[in-house]
N, C-alpha and C positions, 0 to 999 in steps of 0.2 A: 752210831751206825747210820748208814745212808744208802740210798740206791743211786747207782750210776755216777755219782759225783761226791767227793769228799775232800778233806783238807789236804790230802796228798796229791790231788788232781793237778796236773800241769797244763795250763790253758794257753792256747794261742787264739789270736783274733784275726780272721780273714776279713779284710776291709777296715782294719783298725785305724788307718790314717785318714779315712773319710770322717765327715762331721758326726754322723750318727755313731760310727764305730768308736771314735774318740770319746764322745760323751759317755757311752756306756762302758768303755774301758776304765774310765775314771771311777764310775759308780761301782763297777765289779771289784776294782782294786780296793776301794773304800770298804767293801764288805769282806775283805780278807782273801779274795780269790788270788791264787798263785798264777798270775799272768806272766808267762816266760817269753812271749814274742808276738809279733804281728806278721802278717804276710801281705806284701805288695811287691810284685816283680819290678815295678818302676822305681821303688825306693829301697831295694835290697842293699844291705850293707850299712844302712844308716841306723841311728837310734832316735827314739822319740822320748822326750821328757814329759812324763804324765804325773803332774803334781809331785815332782821331785824324784820319781822313780824312772830310771832310764830303761827303756824297753827296746830290744833290738828288732829290726825289721828284716825278714827273710824273703828271698825271691820265691820260694816254693814251700808247700806244706811239708814235703819230704825233707828239705833242708832244715826246717824249724824242728822237726822231730829228731833228726840226726844230731843237731846241735844242743837241743834243750831237753830231750826226752819227753816232749809234750804228748799227752794222751787224750786231750779234749780240744776240739776247735769250735769256736762260736763264730758264725758267719753273718756279717753285716755287709752283704754284697747286693748291688741292685739286681732287680729280677732278670734283666736280660743276660746278666753274667753269672747268675746263681748256679745254673746247672753245671757249667764248667768248673766252678769253684768246688762244688760238692763232689764231682767226679774226681777232681784233683785230691781231695781229702780221702776219698775211697781208695784211690790208687796208692796213696801213701800209707793206707791201712791204719789210719788214726782210729782209735776204738770208739770214739764218740764225736759226732758232728752235730752241732745245735744250730739249725737253720732258722734264724729270726725273721728273714725277709718275707714280706707279704707280697702278693700280686704275682708270684711265680706261675707261669702257665702250667695247667694240670699235666699237659703232655710232658713238660720238662721234669715235673716232680715224679711222674710215673717212670720216666726214663732213668733218673738217677736212683730211685728206689730199686728198680729192677736190676740195675747195674751193681748195686750193693749186694743183692741176693746172688747174682751171677758170680761175684767175686768171693762168695763164701760167707757173707754176713759178718765180715771182720770189723765193719764199721756200723755201729748203731746210729741211726738218724733220728733226731728229735725235730718235729716240725715237718714242713715249713710253716710260715705264718704263725709263729708261736712265741710265747714270752720266755721260753727256755726253762730252766730248772734251778732250784736252790736247795741247798742243805744248810739251813740256818746255823750261823756260828762257824761254818767250815768253808763253804764256797758257793759262788753264785755265778752261773753261766747263762747270761741272757739279760733280760730287761726287767725282771721281777724286783720291785723295791725291797731292799734288804732290811729296812728298818720297821716293818710292819708286823713282825712276828718274832719268835724266838725258838731255840731248839726245843723239841717236845716229842710227843708220842703219837702224833697223827701223821698218816701219809696221805697226800692229796694228789689226785690226778684229774686234770680238767682240759676240756676242749677250748674253754674261753679264758683269755688273758685277764680281763677285767674281773670276772667272777672268781678266778684264782686269787686275785688281790683281796677281793671282798671277803672270801672265806678265811684267808689267812688272817685278816684283820679281825674278823668276828671271833676267831678262836685263838687270838694271839696270847691269851693268858695260859693256855694249855701248851701251845707250841707244836712244831712239826719236825718230823724226822727228815722228810724231803717233800718238796712240792714240785710236781712236773706238769708243765703246760704243753700238751701234745699238739695243739693247733686244730683248727676247724676246717681245714681244706679237704676236698674229697679224697686226696691221696696223701697219707702221712706215714712217716717211717715207724714211729713207736705208737702203739695203740693202748687203749684202756687196758686190754688184757695183758699186754707186756708189763705195764706198771703194776697191775693188780698182782701178777705173779711175783714180781720183785718185792713188793710190800709184804706179801704173804710170807715170803722167805726171810724178811728182815727181822731179827729178834727184837729190835727197838721200836718197831711200829706196832702199836696195840689196836689201832682202828684206822680204817681207810675211808676217806671221803672221795666220792667219784662225781664229778660234774660233767653232764652230757648236755646235748642240745638236739633240737629237731634236725631231721635229715639223715638219710642212710640207715644202716642197721647195726652200727658199732655198739650201741648200748644194749640191744637185744642179745648180740653175741657175747658181750661182757657178762650179761645176766646168766647166760648158759654156763660160762666159765666159772663165775662165782658159785653157782649151785653145785658144780662138780669139784671145784678145787680150792675154794677159799673158806678157811675156818674162822678167820678173824671177822669181827663185826664190820659191815660196810654200810654207810649212809650215803644217800645220793640226792642229787638235784638235777632236774632236766629243764633247761631253758627253752622257752618258746611256746607255752601253752596257748597263747593268743595269736600265734602267727598265721597269717592267711595262706591258703593253699597256693602253690605254684610261684611263690615269691621268694627270692633269695634274701635271707635275713643275716646281715652282718658278715658271716663267714660263707665262703663259696660252697661249703658242704651243707649249709643249713637251709635246706629247701624241702618242703613237704610236696609230695606228688601223690594224689589219690589218698589211700588209706595208709600209705607207707611213710614211715619216718615221723609220725606225730609224737608230740610230747606224752599224750595220754597212753599210747601204745608202749612207749619206752618205760613209763612209770609202772604200768601194769606188769611188764616182763621183769623189771627189777624187783618189784614187790613180791612176785611169784618166786623169786630166788632168795627171798628172805631179807632183801635190802629195805631199810626204812627210807622212804623218799619224802623230803620236804616239799612244800608248795612254794616256798621262797627260800633264798639263801639263808636268811636269818632263822627260819624254821628248821632248816637242815643243820645249822650250827647248833641249835637247841637239842636236836635229836642226838648229835655227837656228844654233847655235854652230859645228857641223861645216861648214855651208855658208859661213858668214862667216870661218871659220878662227880663231874665237875660243875 
């Protein structure tokens, strides 16, 4: 079982023919992802040889869906053009758009997220500024290394790409049902709560690991949701205990202002909801092991 992505997912890559898009298309193919096409209006009608696999290039997302039945798009599009690319994916009603690009203006992210809502939420957006998501052994949509873990019983949702990788590696012997990197920008499409709800409903996820970080109140809202709706055990980690007030740390959304958004406040809220919170990623992994008896 998996959330959002499985072996039957048909993936297209917007920006596949660029250097970054091509690099990660190769890696996704190596992980078994069913990549059925790329999108580049200037190269429509051509094919690209990716390590022996011929992948067609389409002029639009709509054409790619019509010709291939694609239901996932991974976007490696430069920040200046990302809004237009996401809007195109929404107009084509692709069910899942995974926006890897970092550095997208918050105004643009807010605009395309609002557009998705206005269009009836037919397209789930993951990101932007995220590593994407992986269902080990089935499909990989994004830039998460496919060889650091295996299929298993843990669901992972994380704001941080690098901490996603570390947690997957720490618990690689147990394995993951799915891992979702939601991104750390101030405006993101899929939240901790969205992923928590999906993992709670997934019969093959026995435990959820949630990684948050300073800034905003997403983790506090997730804590309220867990208290009211999640029966499965949840362990957590909040990055940024030593972050100085008023300084943006790593992600655009990771900034503490006054008493708002501190790691301590988030840890307190999560623990009040019954979540065991580690002081380090390694300690968080240890708590997960103890609960699963691993």
